[in-house]
Structures are given as structure tokens and as C-alpha cells.
N, C-alpha and C positions, 0 to 999 in steps of 0.2 A: 504494500500500500504506500502510495506517495505521502510522505509526511509534510509536504508543503514548505519545507524550509527554504527552497529557492525563492519563495515569494516574500520572505522576510528580509527587511533591510533596516537595521536599527538607526543608522545615521540619517538616511533619507527620511525616515519616519519622524525623528526628532526635529529635523530641519523644518518640517511642515507644521509643527505644533506651535500654538500660541504660548505666551509666557506662563499663563496660569496652568496650562496643561503640562508644560515642562516641570513646573514646580510640583505638580501632583505626581508625575512620574518619578521625580527624585525622592519624594516622600515614600512612595511605594517601594522603590529600590532600597531605601534605607532599612526596610523591614525584611530583607532576605530574598528579594525578587529582582529580576533583571528584565528590562524591556528588550524583546527580540526584534520587534517591528510590528507590522500589522498585516492582517489578512481580511479581505472583504470588508474593509473599513472598521475592523475591530482590533483593539490593542492586544498584542500577544506578549505575555510575560512567561518567564521560566524561573524555576527555583535556582538560586545560586548554589545551594548545597546539592550537587548531583553526583558526587564522587561515588556513592554507593549504588547508583542506579545505572542500568545498562543503556538507558536513553533519557533524553530530556523530558521533563514534565511541564506541560504547557497550561497556562491559565489565561482567561480571557476577560476583557472588560470593554463594553461599548464606550466610545470616546466621551459621550455625554455623561457617563457615570464615573469617569476616572477620578474626578475631584471628590465625589462622595466616598469612594473606596479609600482614597488617600486619607481623607478626614477620619474615617472609621479606624484605620490602622494607627494613625497618630494618637487617637483617643483610646487605644488599647484593645481593639477588637481581636479576639482570639478564638480558636476553635474550642468547642466544648470537649471535655476529656473523654466522655463515654459515648455521646450521641453526635450524629452529624448535625452540626449547628454552630452558631457563633454567639458568644457572650461579649457584650461591651459594657463593662461595669461603670465606666465613667459617664456613659450616656444613659445608664439604667435601662438597658434594653437587652433582649436575648431572643434568639429565634432557633427553632428546632425543625429540621426536615421531618415531614410526616408522609406516610404513604398508606395505601390500602392493600389488602391481599391481592396478589396479581389476578386471581380468578374473579375478583369483584371490582376491579379498578374502575371500569367504565360505568358499571351500575352504580357504584357508590358516588362517583362524581355527578352522575345525573341526579341522584337523591340530594346531594349537597347543593347542586345548582338551584334547586327549587326552594331552598331554605330562606326564610326571612329571619332577621335578627332584631333584637330589642330596639325600640324606637329612640332611645337616648344616646345612640352611638355618635351623633354629631355634636353632642354637648361637651365632649372631652377636650376639644381644642386641637386634636390631631387632624392633619389633612390626609384623610384616607382616600386616595385616588386609585382605585383598583385597576390592575392591569386587565386587559381583555382576556376572556377565557381562551383556553387552547382551542384551536380551530375545530378539532374533531368533536368537541362537545357542542359548540354552537351549531355546527352543521347538522347535528342529530335533532335539533329542535324543529318540529314541523312548522312553527310559525316563522322561523328564521330569526327570532328575537335573540339578541346577544345579551347575555346576563353573566356577570362575573361569578365564578366559583370562589366563594370566600365570604368573610364577614369581619366586622369590627365592632366589638362590644366593650363596655367599660363598667367599672364599679366606682361610683362617686365615693363610697365609703372607704374603699381600699386605694383610691386614686391610682387605678391601674387599668390599662387597656389590654385586650387580647385580640389578635387579628390573625385570620387565616388568609393568606394570599400567596402570590408567586414569590419565590425566594428572592431576597435582596441581592443586588449586585455584589456586595461584600461577601455574603454567604456563598454565592456561586463562585466567586474568585478564590476564596480560601478553602472550600470543601470539594470543589469539582476539578481536580487536576486531570488532564487528558494527555495521552501519549502521542497522539497524532493531531496536528493542526487541522487537518481536513475533517476531523470528527468533532470540532468544537461545538458546544451546545447553543451558540447564538446564531445558528444558521436557519432558525425558524421552526425547529422541531419542538416537541413537547417540553415544557418546563417543569421544574419541581416546585412543590408547594411547601411552605414552612408556616409553623405556628409561632407567632411573634408575641412577646410579652413586653409591654412598655410601662415602666414604673414612673411615678412622680419623682422629681429630683430629691425629695426628702428621704428616699430609700437609701439605706446604708449600702455603699458600694460592695462591701464584703459579703453581702447577703444576696446580691443580684442573681448569681448562678444558682444557688440552692432554691431561692424563693421562686424564680422563674420556672425551674423544672417542676416544682410542686404545683404551680398554677397550671402549667401546660398539661401535667398529668391529670389534674382535676377536670380540665376542659375536655380532654380525650375521653375520660370516663363519662361525663355528661352527654357528649355527642353520641356515645355508644348507647347509653341507657335511655336517653330522652328522644334522640333524633334518629336512631337506627343507623348511625354512620360509624363504621369501625375503622378508626385511624390508629396507626402505630408509629412510634418513633423509629427513625432510621438509625441503626447503630453506626458509630463512626467506623468501626472495623467489622466487616462482614466475614464471619468465620464459618467454614464448612469442615466438619470433622471428616477425616479420611484415614484409611488404614492401609498399611503396606500389604501388597499381594504376597502370597506364599512364595518362597524362593524357588520351590519346585512345584509347579502346578500339576496335581495328579489328574488322572483320567476321571471323567464323570462315571459314577457307579450307582447301582441300586442302593437306596438308603439303608444303612445298617444301624445307625444311631437311633435308639428308641427314645424319642422325645415327645412329651405330651403336646397336643395340638396348641393349647393355650400358651405353653412356653415357647413353642416355635413361632407363634404369632407375635409374642412380646419381643423375641430376638429379632424378628424380621422388621417390626415396627421401627426399631432403632435406625435401620437403613433408610426409612422414609423421612426421618427428621434430622438428617445429617447437618442441616443448616441451623439447628437449635441444640447446641451441646447439652444443656440441662435435660432436655427431653431424651436425648440419646442415653445419657447417664442413667436416668430413672428407668428406662426400658431394661437396661442390663441389670440394674439393682432389683427390679421386679422378678427377673429370672432367678437371681439369688434368693429373693424372698420366698419364691415358690417352694424352694427346697429346705427352708428353715425347719418346718415341722418334722420332715423326715430325718434331718440331722439331729434334731433335738430328741426324737424318739430313740434313735440309735444310741445316742449318748446316755439317755436315761436307762435303756436296757443294759448297757455296759455296767452302770452303777449297780443295778439290781442284781445282775449276775455275780458281780464281785461280792456283794453282801451274802448272796445265797450260797456261794462257793466257799465262804469263810469256814474253816474247819470248826470254829467255835459257834457257828450259827445253830441255834436250837429253837425250833418253832414252838417248843413248850415253855420257853422262858419269855416273860414279858419284856425284859431288858433288850433282848435281841430283836424282838418284834417292833419295839418302839424305835430302835435304831434303824430298822428297815423302813418304818413309816416316815422317819425324819429324812431319810435319803430320798424317798418318793416326793415329799413336800418340797425339798430343795430343788428337785428337777422341775417342779411346777412354777417356781418363782424365778426362773432364769429370764433375764431381759432379752430383748431382741438383739441388742449389741452382743451379748454373750452367746446367743444362739448363732450369730453370724461368725463369731470367732471359732466356735465349734465346727461350723460348716466348712470354713476355709482351712481349718486345721486338718480335718479328716478327708476333704475332697480335692484339695489343691496340692499338686506336687511341688515340693519345696524347690526342686531344681528349676521348674518352669518359672516360678515367681522370682527366684534369684536371678535367672537369666534376664527376665524383664527389667529388673531394677539395675542390673549391670549395664544394660544398653540405654537406660533412660537418662534424662537430664535430671540428676538428683537435686539440683538447685530448685527445680519446680516443687519437689516433694519436701523441701526443707522448710524451716520456720521463716525463711526469708522469701519464700515463693509467692506467687501472685494470688493464691487462695488463702484468705485469712480464716481463723476460727476452726481449723481442722488440724489434727495431729500430724507432725512430720513423720517421715519414714527414714530410718537410719540403717544403713547396711552394717552387718556384723554386730548388732546390738544383742548381747547375751541375755538380757533380762526379758526381751520380747522377740520371739521369732518373727520373721517377715510376714507370714500369714496373719498373725495377731495384729501387727502394726497396720497391715493393709485393711483389716476388718475395722479397726478403730477409725481410720481415715475415711473409708468408704461410708461408714455409718454416720459420721459427723457431717460429711458432705451431703449425704441424703437428707439429713435434718435441716441443713441450711437451705436446701432447695424447696422442701415441702412444708417447713414450719414457718409461719408468719404470725406468731402469737403476739398480741398486744399485752405483754406481761413483763414486768421488770426483770423477772428471772431469766428472760431470754435476751436482755439488752446486749449481753456480750456475744451473742450469736445472731447477728443480723441475717435476714433472709437474703439468699443469693438471687439477685434479680435477673430475669431473662434479658438478653441483649446487652448486659453490662460488661465492663472490662473483665471482671472475674469470670462471667459466663463464657466470654470469648477465649479465656485462658484454660478452659477445662480439658482440652484435648488429651494431655497425658493421663489425667484421672479417668477419662472415658475409656482410653486404651486399657488401663488397669482393670476397670470394671468389666470390660469385654473379655479380657483374658480370664478373670475369675469366673465369669459366667460360663465361658467355654469349658474351663476345667471342671466345674461342678457338673455340667451336663455330661461330659465324657465319663467322669468317675461315679456318676449315679446309675450307670447302666446295670450294676450288679445288685 
């Protein structure tokens, strides 16, 4: 594909600019970007730090928006840490890219197009001048009427406005790098929408990021429950879990592994959700969970047999019968975490789990790794064998994903949010859960 670089000429472009445009370009370049020239009347920048990239990353601004982008950068506009969006604390504004499920995209936009918003939206003082809707939406309207997909609402009490409209030039510039100039998004194709939060200047700058995300989340919730519009935040980093293919691919054979249908369905569902690491993890955990009762029964039977085989066991003596009863009671009181430890101890081959951690990035599994609130795994720890350490970590991680209790007792174990940085870092833990689930399936055959 032609990358269009022959159409870029920095010096000729700068020579044609007016002084205020040159000043804006210098301001943008002072923030880590470099003007390469223009293409089709659009300013083309690239990142200065490209040493680690195989090719340049291009960013685009319409010339009539260059001053706006420069001003935002000067005032501290930065990308949000977890979601695709921009926070400008000094301006007390933030915006987050939103999207709908790909199978409902057009339908949801048609629904949104018909929405009215509260009548006091013009009293806030903001000049809400909506961009025209994307052409494919307006063309579908039988009347041919053009109506903007978006809204602008406010709260006089909170002195805050919320707006859904096409992403701002600054957001497009900072969050949409392209590898090919010929692919740039200002060629008239569909544009992205963002949910914008605009605070009063009395808002504490330090609270803009947190408060804006909270308000944006509340807005998405109400749109879903009141208006039937299901929007989701676009994650800054889109992660898809993948697994290495076997080194030697065997021939396809008639199935010999006897696996219950429901377990096979859970294992297969993980492959349907590879773009959602927490879902993949939970699918494999459910496979392990399926076998917990079996492992618990086997362990309980071991305890009973040990008591019954004791040479001093006498069914005619109360003391030995009470001892047997106590053993049975203890087996009933085993927690799910302890059951998981038993399962992995009895069903996972130590050499397999050792091999896994030898080839893994152990920094991820350390207490300095990206996942907080879960135990670390340490090789060659005499007090805890690897299967036990793995059980502790897997169970704690499961709790972080499924538990969202409003209880001070759980303050130290926050819920692991989907599409968050932690969720996007789960791949090694997902691989561990997959290995454990596979091992348990294999060794449960007898």
C-alpha cells in the first residue's frame, strides 16, 4: 500500500502557513510531535519518538483546528490511562470514546438519532454546535431530514454538562494514530463519537479525571436502562488473548477424552470471548469449579479410610467413633479455596506447572506485577508447592472479578473491572488457568 509520503513536504507546507498557524505548529511540536507536511489539505504530524516502531505513526488535524489542538496541548490535554479518551484538567473537561456492539451499531445509532434531551440544555452557556450526523445515518431516514446523533444536557446543581457528539479534534489527534497517510480518518469516512464531561471552573483540577469517569459511567448506565441505548467505553488498549499452537500438531482423531458436555461447553466458550480476558479466565475457572466436589469427595474418602484402617480403631468405643465423626465434620467445613488446593494438588502434574512457570514472565506473577490484590507465585518456595500457590492466586483473582460487594471488609480487594488496564494484563493468568483446567480434565479420566 502506498503510504503517501511522497506527497508530504514539511518546508513547503510551513512556507504557506500564516503566522498564527506556524505558532500552533511549534506548540504542537513542543509536545513530542513533528509536522511532516500535508495531504489533501490536512496537516500531517508524526511522533518524534519512533525508535521502537518499524514505521512512522501519523496523526492528522484539519488546518482550521490546529490552533484548538495546540491550545489543548498547552493547557495539559493528555490521554486517559485506561480508556480511549482525553482529560484536560486545567480546562475541567474530559471526553471518552464510546461505541456500541458491532452487531447493533446501526440500530443503536438510529435509536439515538430519535432521542430528545432535556429542555434546559441551552441555559448552561456552552455553545453546543453539533456536527452533522454521519452520512449513512441521515441517508436511512425516509424523510431525508438531517438530525444530529448526540445530545447536550446539564445539571445546574452540579454545574456540569455532559455531551455526546463526534470526537474533538484533540481527541482524534492524540488517540487515533495511523500507519498509512492514505488511510487517515479525515477523508470523509465514519467518525467516532465521544462522551464529553464539562465541569465548572470551580472543580478541583485533581478530581477532573476521576469525577468525569464517574459521571460518564452514570450516563452510560442511564442511557442503557432508560433509553435502551447500550454504549460502552472504548479501552485504550484492545487486548485479545491468544495461545501458542502445539509445537507438534498431531493428527485429528476420534475423541478419547471423556469430558462432560457442560464442561466442554465452558472450555469452548473461552475461545468465543478471547477479546475479554476476564470472561476467558472465568470460563476456565468454571471448568475447575466443576471438579471441586469430586476432588473434595476423594479427599474426604482418603481421610475416612485412614481412620478406619487405624489398627486402634474400635467401633465399640465411643472415643474412636467421635474421632471419626470429627474427621467427617472437618471435611464438610472445607472452603472453596481449600477445595481448589486439593484439586490442583491431586490432579495437576507438578512437572507441567513447573515447566509453565519456568517459561513464564515471573515479574507478572510477583508482588510487583500488574495485578494487585492477588498472591504472588515464587519458584522453589519450600513452604508452599507450586500447585498450592497457583490455587491461592487463581482463587483470589476469581474473587476480584466476580465480587463487587459494597462492604468495608472488601475495601482492600477492589473489583477487577472489565476493559481496565488490569483486565488487559490478564493474559499470563488466563494461560495458567487454561493449563490447570486442561490438566484437571486429563487427570479426571480415571
